[in-house]
DSSP file (Angstrom, degrees, kcal/mol; ACC not computed):
  #  RESIDUE AA STRUCTURE BP1 BP2  ACC     N-H-->O    O-->H-N    N-H-->O    O-->H-N    TCO  KAPPA ALPHA  PHI   PSI    X-CA   Y-CA   Z-CA
    1    1 A M              0   0    0      0, 0.0     2,-0.3     0, 0.0   110,-0.0   0.000 360.0 360.0 360.0 131.1 -122.7  -28.6  -60.8
    2    2 A S        -     0   0    0    110,-0.1     2,-0.4   108,-0.0   110,-0.1  -0.694 360.0-155.3 -93.1 146.5 -120.6  -29.5  -57.8
    3    3 A T        -     0   0    0    108,-0.4   108,-2.4    -2,-0.3     2,-0.4  -0.936   4.8-142.1-119.2 141.2 -121.6  -32.2  -55.3
    4    4 A D  E     -A  110   0A   0     -2,-0.4     2,-0.4   106,-0.2   106,-0.2  -0.846   9.6-167.7-103.6 140.5 -120.7  -32.6  -51.7
    5    5 A F  E     -A  109   0A   0    104,-2.9   104,-3.1    -2,-0.4     2,-0.3  -0.993  14.3-157.5-122.9 131.8 -120.0  -35.9  -50.0
    6    6 A R  E     -A  108   0A   0     -2,-0.4     2,-0.3   102,-0.2   102,-0.2  -0.783  13.2-178.9-113.2 150.7 -119.7  -35.9  -46.2
    7    7 A G  E     -A  107   0A   0    100,-2.1   100,-2.9    -2,-0.3     2,-0.4  -0.991   7.0-163.8-144.0 146.1 -118.1  -38.2  -43.6
    8    8 A Y  E     -A  106   0A   0     -2,-0.3     2,-0.4    98,-0.2    98,-0.2  -0.973   9.7-167.3-131.5 147.7 -118.1  -38.0  -39.9
    9    9 A L  E     -A  105   0A   0     96,-2.4    96,-2.9    -2,-0.4     2,-0.4  -0.951  17.7-164.7-130.8 112.4 -115.9  -39.7  -37.3
   10   10 A K  E     +A  104   0A   0     -2,-0.4    94,-0.2    94,-0.2    -2,-0.0  -0.840  62.6   6.6-106.3 133.3 -117.3  -39.3  -33.8
   11   11 A G  E    S+     0   0A   0     92,-0.8    93,-0.2    -2,-0.4    -1,-0.2   0.772  70.1 179.4  77.9  30.7 -115.4  -40.0  -30.6
   12   12 A A  E     -A  103   0A   0     91,-2.2     2,-2.4    -3,-0.4    91,-2.1  -0.472  34.9-123.3 -67.1 135.7 -111.9  -40.5  -31.9
   13   13 A K  S    S+     0   0    0     89,-0.2     2,-0.3    -2,-0.2    89,-0.2  -0.329  80.1  91.8 -81.0  58.1 -109.5  -41.2  -29.0
   14   14 A I  S    S-     0   0    0     -2,-2.4    -2,-0.1    86,-0.1    -3,-0.1  -0.990  84.3 -97.4-149.7 145.7 -107.1  -38.4  -29.9
   15   15 A S    >>  -     0   0    0     -2,-0.3     4,-1.6     1,-0.1     3,-0.9  -0.371  27.5-129.6 -64.8 138.5 -107.0  -34.8  -28.7
   16   16 A P  H 3> S+     0   0    0      0, 0.0     4,-2.5     0, 0.0     5,-0.2   0.852 107.4  59.7 -59.8 -34.9 -108.6  -32.2  -31.1
   17   17 A R  H 3> S+     0   0    0      1,-0.2     4,-0.9     2,-0.2    -2,-0.0   0.832 104.8  47.3 -64.7 -32.0 -105.5  -30.1  -31.0
   18   18 A K  H <> S+     0   0    0     -3,-0.9     4,-0.9     2,-0.2    -1,-0.2   0.842 113.0  48.9 -78.8 -34.9 -103.3  -32.9  -32.3
   19   19 A V  H  X S+     0   0    0     -4,-1.6     4,-2.6     1,-0.2     3,-0.3   0.875 104.1  59.6 -75.6 -34.2 -105.8  -33.6  -35.2
   20   20 A R  H  X S+     0   0    0     -4,-2.5     4,-2.1     1,-0.2    -1,-0.2   0.840  96.0  63.0 -62.0 -33.1 -106.0  -30.0  -36.2
   21   21 A L  H  X S+     0   0    0     -4,-0.9     4,-0.6     1,-0.2    -1,-0.2   0.926 113.3  34.1 -54.8 -43.7 -102.3  -29.9  -36.9
   22   22 A V  H >< S+     0   0    0     -4,-0.9     3,-0.6    -3,-0.3     4,-0.4   0.881 114.2  57.7 -76.5 -38.0 -102.7  -32.4  -39.6
   23   23 A A  H >X S+     0   0    0     -4,-2.6     3,-1.3     1,-0.2     4,-1.0   0.844  98.2  62.6 -62.3 -34.3 -106.2  -31.2  -40.7
   24   24 A D  H 3< S+     0   0    0     -4,-2.1    -1,-0.2     1,-0.3     3,-0.2   0.840 100.6  52.3 -65.3 -32.1 -104.8  -27.7  -41.5
   25   25 A M  T << S+     0   0    0     -4,-0.6    -1,-0.3    -3,-0.6    -2,-0.2   0.607 108.0  51.9 -80.9  -5.7 -102.4  -29.0  -44.1
   26   26 A L  T X4 S+     0   0    0     -3,-1.3     3,-1.8    -4,-0.4    47,-0.3   0.677  76.6 113.4-103.4 -19.4 -105.2  -30.9  -46.0
   27   27 A R  T 3< S+     0   0    0     -4,-1.0    47,-0.2     1,-0.3     3,-0.1  -0.321  87.6   7.2 -63.1 129.7 -107.8  -28.2  -46.5
   28   28 A G  T 3  S+     0   0    0     45,-2.4    -1,-0.3     1,-0.3     2,-0.2   0.480 101.2 125.2  84.2   3.2 -108.3  -27.2  -50.2
   29   29 A R    <   -     0   0    0     -3,-1.8    44,-2.6    44,-0.2    -1,-0.3  -0.511  69.7 -97.3 -91.3 160.5 -106.1  -30.0  -51.5
   30   30 A N  B  >  -B   72   0A   0     42,-0.2     4,-2.2    -2,-0.2    42,-0.2  -0.439  36.3-117.8 -66.3 152.1 -106.9  -32.6  -54.1
   31   31 A V  H  > S+     0   0    0     40,-2.1     4,-2.6    37,-0.2     5,-0.2   0.942 113.7  49.2 -63.4 -47.4 -107.8  -36.0  -52.5
   32   32 A Q  H  > S+     0   0    0     39,-0.3     4,-2.2     1,-0.2    -1,-0.2   0.912 112.4  47.3 -64.3 -40.2 -104.9  -37.9  -54.0
   33   33 A D  H  > S+     0   0    0      1,-0.2     4,-2.2     2,-0.2    -1,-0.2   0.880 111.9  51.7 -65.6 -35.1 -102.4  -35.2  -52.9
   34   34 A A  H  X S+     0   0    0     -4,-2.2     4,-2.2     1,-0.2    -2,-0.2   0.933 111.0  45.6 -70.1 -40.2 -103.9  -35.2  -49.5
   35   35 A L  H  X S+     0   0    0     -4,-2.6     4,-1.7     1,-0.2    -2,-0.2   0.870 111.8  53.9 -67.3 -34.9 -103.6  -39.1  -49.1
   36   36 A D  H  X S+     0   0    0     -4,-2.2     4,-0.7    -5,-0.2    -1,-0.2   0.902 110.8  44.5 -68.0 -40.3 -100.1  -38.9  -50.5
   37   37 A S  H >< S+     0   0    0     -4,-2.2     3,-0.7     1,-0.2     4,-0.3   0.882 110.6  55.7 -72.3 -33.0  -99.0  -36.3  -47.8
   38   38 A L  H >< S+     0   0    0     -4,-2.2     3,-1.0     1,-0.2     5,-0.2   0.862  99.9  60.8 -59.8 -37.8 -100.8  -38.3  -45.1
   39   39 A R  H 3< S+     0   0    0     -4,-1.7    -1,-0.2     1,-0.2    -2,-0.2   0.770 112.5  36.6 -61.0 -28.3  -98.8  -41.4  -46.0
   40   40 A F  T << S+     0   0    0     -3,-0.7     2,-0.5    -4,-0.7    -1,-0.2   0.317  90.3 108.1-112.3   9.6  -95.6  -39.6  -45.2
   41   41 A T    <   -     0   0    0     -3,-1.0     2,-1.1    -4,-0.3     5,-0.1  -0.766  60.8-147.0 -91.3 128.1  -96.8  -37.6  -42.2
   42   42 A N        +     0   0    0     -2,-0.5     2,-0.3     4,-0.1    -1,-0.1  -0.498  58.5 109.7 -95.6  64.7  -95.4  -38.9  -38.9
   43   43 A K  S >  S-     0   0    0     -2,-1.1     3,-0.8    -5,-0.2    -2,-0.1  -0.951  73.7-122.9-133.6 156.2  -98.4  -38.1  -36.7
   44   44 A K  T 3> S+     0   0    0     -2,-0.3     4,-0.6     1,-0.2   -25,-0.1   0.770 110.9  57.0 -68.5 -25.7 -101.1  -40.2  -34.9
   45   45 A A  H 3> S+     0   0    0    -27,-0.2     4,-2.4     1,-0.2    -1,-0.2   0.689  87.2  80.6 -80.7 -16.4 -103.9  -38.4  -36.7
   46   46 A A  H <> S+     0   0    0     -3,-0.8     4,-3.0     1,-0.2     5,-0.3   0.966  95.4  41.0 -55.9 -62.5 -102.5  -39.2  -40.2
   47   47 A P  H  > S+     0   0    0      0, 0.0     4,-2.1     0, 0.0    -1,-0.2   0.869 113.4  55.8 -61.8 -30.0 -103.9  -42.8  -40.5
   48   48 A I  H  X S+     0   0    0     -4,-0.6     4,-1.7     2,-0.2    -2,-0.2   0.943 112.3  40.8 -62.8 -46.6 -107.1  -41.7  -38.8
   49   49 A L  H  X S+     0   0    0     -4,-2.4     4,-2.4     2,-0.2     5,-0.2   0.894 113.2  54.1 -68.7 -40.4 -107.8  -39.0  -41.4
   50   50 A S  H  X S+     0   0    0     -4,-3.0     4,-2.5     1,-0.2    -1,-0.2   0.899 108.3  50.3 -61.2 -37.6 -106.6  -41.2  -44.3
   51   51 A K  H  X S+     0   0    0     -4,-2.1     4,-1.9    -5,-0.3    -1,-0.2   0.902 111.9  48.2 -64.6 -40.1 -109.1  -43.8  -43.3
   52   52 A L  H  X S+     0   0    0     -4,-1.7     4,-2.0     2,-0.2    -2,-0.2   0.868 110.5  50.0 -64.2 -40.4 -111.8  -41.2  -43.2
   53   53 A I  H  X S+     0   0    0     -4,-2.4     4,-2.5     2,-0.2    -2,-0.2   0.918 111.5  48.3 -69.1 -44.6 -111.0  -39.8  -46.5
   54   54 A N  H  X S+     0   0    0     -4,-2.5     4,-2.3    -5,-0.2    -2,-0.2   0.871 109.3  54.0 -61.9 -36.6 -111.0  -43.3  -48.1
   55   55 A S  H  X S+     0   0    0     -4,-1.9     4,-2.5     2,-0.2     5,-0.2   0.934 110.4  46.1 -59.3 -49.6 -114.3  -44.1  -46.4
   56   56 A V  H  X S+     0   0    0     -4,-2.0     4,-2.5     1,-0.2    -2,-0.2   0.898 111.8  52.2 -64.8 -41.3 -115.9  -40.9  -48.0
   57   57 A I  H  X S+     0   0    0     -4,-2.5     4,-2.0     2,-0.2    -1,-0.2   0.928 110.6  46.6 -58.8 -46.6 -114.4  -41.7  -51.4
   58   58 A S  H  X S+     0   0    0     -4,-2.3     4,-1.5     1,-0.2    -2,-0.2   0.923 113.4  47.6 -71.3 -40.1 -115.8  -45.2  -51.4
   59   59 A S  H  X S+     0   0    0     -4,-2.5     4,-2.0     1,-0.2    -1,-0.2   0.905 112.2  52.8 -66.5 -34.8 -119.4  -44.1  -50.3
   60   60 A A  H  X S+     0   0    0     -4,-2.5     4,-1.8     1,-0.2    -1,-0.2   0.899 107.6  49.5 -65.8 -35.8 -119.2  -41.4  -52.9
   61   61 A S  H  < S+     0   0    0     -4,-2.0    -1,-0.2     1,-0.2    -2,-0.2   0.756 112.2  48.8 -70.5 -27.9 -118.4  -43.8  -55.6
   62   62 A E  H  < S+     0   0    0     -4,-1.5    -1,-0.2    -5,-0.2    -2,-0.2   0.823 112.3  46.6 -77.3 -35.7 -121.2  -46.1  -54.6
   63   63 A K  H  < S-     0   0    0     -4,-2.0     2,-0.3     1,-0.2    -2,-0.2   0.844 126.0  -2.1 -82.0 -32.5 -123.8  -43.4  -54.5
   64   64 A A  S  < S-     0   0    0     -4,-1.8     2,-1.0    -5,-0.2    -1,-0.2  -0.956  83.3 -86.0-152.0 163.5 -123.1  -41.6  -57.8
   65   65 A T        +     0   0    0     -2,-0.3     2,-0.4    -3,-0.1    -4,-0.1  -0.685  59.8 176.1 -75.9 106.3 -120.6  -41.8  -60.7
   66   66 A V        -     0   0    0     -2,-1.0     2,-0.8    -5,-0.1     3,-0.1  -0.941  36.2-132.1-123.9 138.3 -117.8  -39.7  -59.4
   67   67 A D    >   -     0   0    0     -2,-0.4     3,-0.9     1,-0.2     4,-0.1  -0.766  19.4-159.8 -80.7 111.8 -114.4  -38.9  -60.8
   68   68 A V  G >  S+     0   0    0     -2,-0.8     3,-1.3     1,-0.3   -37,-0.2   0.835  88.8  59.5 -65.7 -30.7 -112.2  -39.6  -57.9
   69   69 A D  G 3  S+     0   0    0      1,-0.2    -1,-0.3   -38,-0.1   -37,-0.1   0.732 100.9  57.1 -68.8 -21.0 -109.4  -37.5  -59.3
   70   70 A G  G <  S+     0   0    0     -3,-0.9    42,-2.3   -40,-0.1     2,-0.4   0.311  81.7 110.2 -91.9   9.0 -111.8  -34.5  -59.3
   71   71 A L  E <   - C   0 111A   0     -3,-1.3   -40,-2.1    40,-0.2     2,-0.4  -0.679  46.2-171.1 -88.0 140.6 -112.5  -34.6  -55.6
   72   72 A V  E     -BC  30 110A   0     38,-2.0    38,-2.6    -2,-0.4     2,-1.0  -0.959  33.5-111.6-126.7 143.3 -111.2  -31.8  -53.3
   73   73 A V  E     + C   0 109A   0    -44,-2.6   -45,-2.4    -2,-0.4    36,-0.2  -0.678  43.6 170.9 -73.4 104.3 -111.2  -31.6  -49.5
   74   74 A N  E     +     0   0A   0     34,-1.9     2,-0.4    -2,-1.0    -1,-0.2   0.932  62.5  11.5 -88.5 -52.2 -113.6  -28.7  -49.3
   75   75 A E  E     + C   0 108A   0     33,-1.6    33,-3.0   -48,-0.1    -1,-0.3  -0.990  59.0 166.9-130.8 137.0 -114.2  -28.6  -45.5
   76   76 A L  E     + C   0 107A   0     -2,-0.4     2,-0.4    31,-0.2    31,-0.2  -0.807  14.4 161.0-148.6 107.0 -112.3  -30.4  -42.8
   77   77 A Y  E     - C   0 106A   0     29,-2.0    29,-2.4    -2,-0.3     2,-0.4  -0.947  26.5-146.6-132.3 152.8 -112.9  -29.4  -39.1
   78   78 A V  E     - C   0 105A   0     -2,-0.4     2,-0.3    27,-0.2    27,-0.2  -0.959  15.7-172.6-120.5 126.7 -112.3  -31.0  -35.8
   79   79 A D  E     - C   0 104A   0     25,-2.8    25,-2.6    -2,-0.4     2,-0.4  -0.793  31.9 -99.3-113.0 157.4 -114.6  -30.4  -32.8
   80   80 A E  E     - C   0 103A   0     -2,-0.3    23,-0.2    23,-0.2     3,-0.1  -0.671  36.0-159.9 -83.7 136.1 -114.1  -31.5  -29.2
   81   81 A G        -     0   0    0     21,-2.5    21,-0.3    -2,-0.4    23,-0.1  -0.249  41.1 -53.2 -95.4-171.3 -115.9  -34.6  -28.1
   82   82 A P        -     0   0    0      0, 0.0     2,-0.4     0, 0.0    -1,-0.2  -0.371  55.1-132.5 -70.3 146.8 -116.7  -35.8  -24.6
   83   83 A M        -     0   0    0     18,-0.1     2,-0.6    -3,-0.1    18,-0.2  -0.786   2.3-140.4-100.9 140.1 -113.9  -36.0  -22.1
   84   84 A Q  E     -D  100   0B   0     16,-2.2    16,-3.0    -2,-0.4     2,-0.6  -0.894  20.7-151.4 -92.2 122.8 -113.1  -38.9  -19.8
   85   85 A K  E     +D   99   0B   0     -2,-0.6     2,-0.3    14,-0.2    14,-0.2  -0.862  22.8 166.9-100.2 123.3 -112.0  -37.5  -16.4
   86   86 A R  E     -D   98   0B   0     12,-2.9    12,-3.2    -2,-0.6     2,-0.4  -0.820  25.5-127.8-127.0 167.9 -109.7  -39.7  -14.4
   87   87 A F  E     -D   97   0B   0     -2,-0.3    10,-0.2    10,-0.2    -2,-0.0  -0.971   7.3-155.4-125.3 141.2 -107.5  -39.0  -11.3
   88   88 A L  E     -D   96   0B   0      8,-3.0     8,-2.7    -2,-0.4     2,-0.2  -0.939  24.6-123.7-109.0 124.6 -103.9  -39.6  -10.7
   89   89 A P  E     -D   95   0B   0      0, 0.0     6,-0.3     0, 0.0     2,-0.2  -0.482  34.9-177.0 -67.6 138.9 -102.8  -40.0   -7.1
   90   90 A R    >   -     0   0    0      4,-2.6     3,-0.6    -2,-0.2     4,-0.2  -0.637  33.4 -58.8-123.1-175.6 -100.1  -37.6   -6.0
   91   91 A A  G >  S+     0   0    0      1,-0.2     3,-1.3    -2,-0.2    -1,-0.2  -0.251 110.8  20.1 -69.5 153.4  -98.0  -37.0   -2.9
   92   92 A Q  G 3  S-     0   0    0      1,-0.3    -1,-0.2     2,-0.0     3,-0.1   0.834 132.2 -59.6  61.2  38.1  -99.5  -36.3    0.5
   93   93 A G  G <  S+     0   0    0     -3,-0.6    -1,-0.3     1,-0.2    -2,-0.2   0.586 102.1 131.2  77.0  10.2 -102.9  -37.7   -0.2
   94   94 A R    <   -     0   0    0     -3,-1.3    -4,-2.6    -4,-0.2     2,-0.3  -0.359  40.6-151.6 -89.2 171.6 -103.6  -35.3   -3.2
   95   95 A A  E     -D   89   0B   0     -6,-0.3     2,-0.4    -2,-0.1    -8,-0.0  -0.997   3.1-146.5-144.6 148.1 -104.9  -36.2   -6.6
   96   96 A T  E     -D   88   0B   0     -8,-2.7    -8,-3.0    -2,-0.3     2,-0.3  -0.938  22.2-123.2-118.9 137.6 -104.6  -34.6  -10.0
   97   97 A Q  E     -D   87   0B   0     -2,-0.4     2,-0.4   -10,-0.2   -10,-0.2  -0.622  20.2-159.1 -82.6 136.2 -107.3  -34.7  -12.6
   98   98 A I  E     -D   86   0B   0    -12,-3.2   -12,-2.9    -2,-0.3     2,-0.6  -0.970   4.0-154.6-112.8 128.2 -106.5  -36.2  -16.1
   99   99 A K  E     -D   85   0B   0     -2,-0.4     2,-0.9   -14,-0.2   -14,-0.2  -0.907   1.4-160.3-104.8 116.8 -108.6  -35.2  -19.0
  100  100 A K  E     -D   84   0B   0    -16,-3.0   -16,-2.2    -2,-0.6     2,-0.1  -0.843  21.9-152.0 -99.5 105.6 -108.7  -37.8  -21.8
  101  101 A R        -     0   0    0     -2,-0.9     2,-0.3   -18,-0.2   -18,-0.1  -0.420  13.0-164.3 -83.8 148.0 -109.9  -35.9  -24.7
  102  102 A T        -     0   0    0    -21,-0.3   -21,-2.5   -89,-0.2     2,-0.4  -0.828   9.6-137.6-123.2 166.7 -111.8  -37.1  -27.8
  103  103 A S  E     -AC  12  80A   0    -91,-2.1   -91,-2.2    -2,-0.3   -92,-0.8  -0.924   8.6-153.1-127.6 150.7 -112.5  -35.6  -31.2
  104  104 A H  E     -AC  10  79A   0    -25,-2.6   -25,-2.8    -2,-0.4     2,-0.5  -0.988  23.9-163.4-112.6 114.7 -115.4  -35.3  -33.6
  105  105 A I  E     -AC   9  78A   0    -96,-2.9   -96,-2.4    -2,-0.5     2,-0.4  -0.897   6.2-167.9-108.0 129.4 -114.1  -35.0  -37.2
  106  106 A T  E     -AC   8  77A   0    -29,-2.4   -29,-2.0    -2,-0.5     2,-0.4  -0.970   5.8-174.9-118.6 124.5 -116.2  -33.7  -40.1
  107  107 A L  E     -AC   7  76A   0   -100,-2.9  -100,-2.1    -2,-0.4     2,-0.5  -0.979   8.0-174.3-124.8 129.4 -115.1  -34.0  -43.7
  108  108 A K  E     -AC   6  75A   0    -33,-3.0   -34,-1.9    -2,-0.4   -33,-1.6  -0.983   6.2-165.6-120.5 127.3 -116.7  -32.7  -46.9
  109  109 A L  E     -AC   5  73A   0   -104,-3.1  -104,-2.9    -2,-0.5     2,-0.4  -0.917   9.0-158.3-105.7 137.5 -115.3  -33.6  -50.3
  110  110 A R  E     -AC   4  72A   0    -38,-2.6   -38,-2.0    -2,-0.4     2,-0.5  -0.958  11.3-134.9-120.0 134.9 -116.5  -31.6  -53.3
  111  111 A E  E       C   0  71A   0   -108,-2.4  -108,-0.4    -2,-0.4   -40,-0.2  -0.746 360.0 360.0 -85.6 127.6 -116.4  -32.6  -56.9
  112  112 A I              0   0    0    -42,-2.3    -1,-0.1    -2,-0.5   -41,-0.1   0.418 360.0 360.0-114.9 360.0 -115.2  -30.0  -59.2
């Protein structure tokens, strides 16, 4: 029987588009392979996702007897969180809106 372990990160201060680039390469991979590839990925989202994966692994090992080598990234998706809207002054009295985007990241690990 396969068991799912979930983890959420709400309101990460990074654009969802940037996180999805890294998340796409992790889906369906073994947890150890995913952590190894994140260690050498030069993106801002890499340490955020590796921290989330390690958090789900530790909570899974506390809840049940889990073989960590048998865990696979089953689902990993990134949704858009609330935006902070700011204004940047421009020439001739105008202003430009700046949207500071946030992300909600959901991770499901499955034991196989």
